[in-house]
C-alpha positions, 0 to 999 in steps of 0.5 A, spaced: 494 489 467 489 493 469 489 498 476 485 504 477 491 509 477 498 509 475 504 512 478 503 519 475 496 519 478 496 524 484 493 519 489 499 514 487 501 510 493 505 503 494 500 499 490 502 503 484 510 503 485 509 495 486 505 495 480 510 499 476 516 495 478 512 488 476 511 491 469 518 494 468 521 487 470 516 483 466 518 487 460 526 486 462 524 478 462 522 479 455 514 480 456 510 485 452 506 489 457 500 494 457 498 497 463 490 500 463 489 506 468 484 512 469 486 518 465 490 523 469 490 531 468 496 533 463 498 526 462 497 523 455 492 517 453 498 513 451 505 512 452 510 508 454 514 508 461 520 504 462 518 499 456 511 498 457 505 501 455 500 505 459 493 507 456 489 512 461 482 513 460 476 514 464 475 517 471 476 514 478 469 511 477 468 510 469 475 507 469 472 500 470 467 501 464 472 504 460 477 497 461 471 493 459 470 497 453 478 496 451 478 489 452 472 488 447 475 493 442 482 492 442 484 486 448 481 481 445 486 476 441 491 481 443 493 478 450 495 472 453 493 473 460 490 479 464 492 481 471 486 484 475 488 489 480 483 491 486 484 497 490 477 496 494 474 495 488 476 490 482 475 490 475 471 484 475 474 481 469 472 474 470 465 476 468 468 478 461 475 476 460 473 469 457 478 467 452 485 467 456 486 466 464 485 472 469 490 473 475 488 477 480 493 482 485 489 484 491 494 488 496 489 488 501 481 487 503 478 494 505 473 491 510 474 496 516 477 502 511 469 503 509 468 506 515 473 511 515 473 513 508 465 513 507 459 515 510 453 511 512 450 507 509 455 506 504 460 504 509 455 499 511 453 497 504 461 497 501 463 492 508 457 487 508 454 488 501 459 490 495 466 487 497 463 480 499 459 480 492 465 483 488 470 478 491 466 473 490 468 473 482 475 471 484 474 465 488 476 460 483 482 464 480 489 465 482 490 471 486 496 474 488 497 478 494 503 481 499 502 478 505 499 473 510 494 478 513 491 479 506 491 472 504 487 470 511 482 476 510 481 473 502 480 466 505 474 469 509 471 471 503 472 464 499 478 466 495 481 459 494 488 460 490 492 465 494 500 466 492 503 471 497 509 475 494 514 478 497 515 486 498 520 489 493 525 495 495 530 499 491 537 498 494 537 504 499 544 509 500 544 510 507 544 518 509 549 520 512 546 523 518 546 521 525 540 519 530 537 525 533 539 527 540 532 530 541 526 525 541 524 524 534 518 521 532 516 521 524 509 519 521 510 518 514 504 516 510 497 520 507 493 524 511 487 521 511 482 517 515 484 510 514 491 512 516 489 515 523 494 521 523 490 524 529 492 518 533 499 519 532 498 526 534 494 524 540 499 520 542 504 525 541 501 531 545 500 525 551 507 523 550 509 531 551 507 531 558 513 526 560 518 527 554 517 535 554 522 536 548 519 530 544 518 532 536 513 529 531 515 530 524 509 529 519 510 527 512 505 527 508 499 530 505 491 529 504 484 531 506 485 531 513 491 536 513 487 543 515 484 539 521 490 537 523 494 543 522 489 546 527 490 541 532 498 541 533 501 541 539 508 544 541 513 540 538 509 537 532 509 539 525 506 537 518 511 537 513 507 536 507 510 532 501 518 533 501 523 531 496 526 524 496 533 526 499 529 530 505 525 525 506 530 519 507 534 524 511 528 525 516 527 518 516 534 516 518 534 522 523 528 520 527 528 515 533 522 512 531 516 511 526 509 510 528 504 507 524 497 508 526 493 505 519 486 501 520 489 496 516 494 495 510 496 490 505 503 491 508 506 497 510 511 499 506 513 506 510 515 501 515 520 497 511 523 503 508 524 506 515 528 500 517 532 500 511 535 506 514 535 504 521 529 506 524 524 502 528 517 502 528 512 503 534 505 501 530 498 498 531 497 491 531 492 490 525 493 486 518 498 488 514 502 492 520 502 486 524 506 483 518 511 489 516 513 491 523 514 484 526 519 483 520 522 489 520 524 489 528 519 493 531 513 493 536 506 492 535 501 495 540 494 495 541 491 500 536 489 506 541 493 513 542 493 511 549 497 505 548 502 508 543 503 514 548 505 509 553 510 505 548 513 511 546 515 514 553 518 507 554 522 507 548 525 513 550 526 511 557 530 505 554 525 500 555 524 498 548 531 495 545 528 495 538 533 492 532 531 495 525 532 490 519 531 490 512 525 486 510 525 487 503 527 483 497 530 486 490 524 488 486 527 483 480 525 478 485 518 480 486 518 481 478 520 474 477 515 471 482 509 474 478 512 472 472 512 464 475 505 465 477 503 467 470 507 462 467 503 456 471 497 459 470 497 460 463 500 453 462 496 449 467 490 452 470 483 452 466 481 459 463 475 463 467 468 461 465 464 466 463 459 469 467 
């Protein structure tokens, strides 16, 4: 398995949790698994995690070249199948892995994210040149993804052999906490441009004019934190990373989660909130339109005005939302991946060298 980071990386997120759970389940099923990722300061180059091997080499940009070198020197002849994960940039293994099948795992395409996370002209080059060229390499191999939205986006790039995997989660112990008597909103996510936390803050500031006792908890950290803290309105606070127990307690105590991303592969925060009884009001964008609909939330137009109006109506009792669990046990996700790998190794032709 090739991914640019593992769960020990400071920028790790939902994709890394997904990867770790798949790797651990494949080990449980009797397979030997190696995860190749970028180096992490303070972490060993090689270690065993939950039964699978982790190899860390290269930086954020160099990890792709290091993976190719690893395959040439240590990989060839030692593995039966390669899982190539794409987080914006793929490893392009179909170009050099020619002796065994390749299966891709692509949580989402970047598309609009380029505009929010990279400056011009790189944003245009990434959106219209690099991403289409990279994904062209995966048109003829099996590609696993995590939502129908992502599958539709991949089809637009010519990817044909798509398998939509379920979303996994651990069984959650319900926190012993009552819903807040004060109107309480929670934002859970990285404080980066593509998550649009500033939209959540703007919507909250508008809401305070009609719901003056409303409060907003923002759980997460990221490059926008300093700027956001300078523009906080009364009732809003940025908590940064919080311990798991506090995170779950606040998720359960809050009345509603807001989700304002540009796009997601799925939106695990939506499922996590629903699992502790908190509905989501969020933007009608790829990924969120899958997770919010499946979790009993409300989809709205992607702008702060629509979010503020929806929140006001929610606290007035106009939106009767019914949060529900939209995930399966992680073992079922791992079993689904194992079935794809078995089918691929057994029947699909090997990728052609390019």
